Residue, then its C-alpha position, 0 to 999 in steps of 0.5 A: m264648375p265656377t267654385f273649382r276654377l276659382c279655387a284652382m286659380a287661387q291655389e296658384n298664388v296662395t295656400v290659404a284663402l278667405s271665403g265670404d260664404g255664410g253672409d247671406e244666411v247670417f245677415g239675410g241676403y237672399r232674395r228668397y228671404r224677401w219674397h218669403c217675408f212678403e208672402e208671410r205678411v199676406r198669409g197672415l191676413v188670410p186664413l189658410r182655409l180660405r187661402r188654399p182654395l182661393f190662391g190654389m185656383l188662381g195659381a192653377l189658372y195663371p200661366k207658367l212663365d219660366w222665362a219671365p222676371r220673378p215679379l211676373r212669375g205669378k204662378a209660383t207666388l200664387q201657389e206658395l200663398a196657398r200653402d202653409t209657411v213651411e210648404a211655401y218655403f220648401s217650394s221656393v228652394s226645391v228643384c222640383s215641385t212635389q207634384l213633379r217628384r211624384r210623377l218622376f218617381s216610379r210606382e215601386f219607389l213610391r211604394e217604398l217611400q210609404g208616403y214620405n215627403a221631403v218637406e218633413v225635413l224642413r218642417s222638423h228643423m223649423r219646429r225647433c227654431d225658437s223664434s216666431d219671426p219669419l226671417s229667423q225661421v228660414q235662416y235657421a232652416d238654411f243653417k241646418t240644410y242648405l248651408p252645410g249640405d250645399i254651399l259649404t260642401k261645394v267649397d270644401r270639395a273644390s278647395m281640397a281637390t286643389s290643395l287649397e285651405v279655405r277659411i270662412p270668417l263670417l261663420d265664426h260662431t261668436l259672430v253668428e250668435w251675435a247676428a242671430q240676436l239682431p232684429s230682422r229689420l237690421k238684416l232685411h231692410g225694405r228691399e235691401g238684404k244684409y243691411v247692417l253688414k253693408a252699413a258697417l262696411e260703407p266707410y271701407v267699400s264703395k256704395e257702387i260695390l256694396y249695393r250693386p244687384k246680387q249676382g250668383f254663379a249660375v251657368p246657362l244650363a237651359a241654353w246648353f241643354r238646348g244646344p251643345l249638350r242636347r244630344r248628350l243629355q238625351e243619351t244620358l237620361g234616356g239610357q239604361v242606367l236610369r231605366q234599370s235603376g227602377l227609381f224613375d218613370m221614364a215617360t215623365i223624363t222624356t216629357l221633361l226633355d221634350q218640353h225643355q228642348s222645344g222651349e215650352r218650359d225650362h226644366s234645366a234644374a231638374l234635368w241637371t239633377l237627373s244627370m247627376m243622379e245618373a252619374f251617381l248610379r253609374q258608380v254604384d255596383g249594379g245600379g239596380a232597384s233592388d240594391i238602390i231603393p232600400e239604401i235611399t229609403e233607409s237614408v230618408a226614414 
């Protein structure tokens, strides 16, 4: 947990720290924004009724290259071009595809969901965005979902666990409101995200730092799940907790494990998410489907 370790280290010397969270959402820094805007230009040239069969067929034929750099992972791009704007962005930020989720869920759980699809959460937010600009729309969606539900939650929990106060100046509401009125070309300029912010900081920060390639805080889950965590992962996902929950199709989970550990596919994100679900279910009294399914379906209704 890199965030927790950083908070623990900071707390040894200070009681209040500043975080740079929110900069990507406010000023358009994520690489996925650049890809989404590129794909939107293509989608604007070809009607959906033609894109769905054409790019859908190409996406089905293109091999799945999980190990390759993004430009060579053409399968995901082709599949996203076959979708509408919301479906495509939802696909780009999802841990699992819609098809994989439906394979993972048990028949009982799918019946309880009554056709519900998580993409509707994103669709409802993007409908409320006042702008027709593709970048603004996905920024708005992230402000309503990813930022409060993932990024800020992670920092809040890690900082509180280590008795550290964290302030986030880039999310000051006056700054956010000002940035929201900027044209997209000042945020995403060619291949450069956060363009206006970086330009403003050039007198104070060296270009080697400002314009270096973006780096995240990912850990090597794929390698760990094939190495030191292999047996633990098998015991966790093949154990009684997930089986008795009634939420998942255990044969599909076994297939994901086999494909990942053989090196055929990289399912590390999905396997990690399933591991966290297993840990959550262990904390729920009973953990059976009769207790869990109604609570989950009520929360997404």
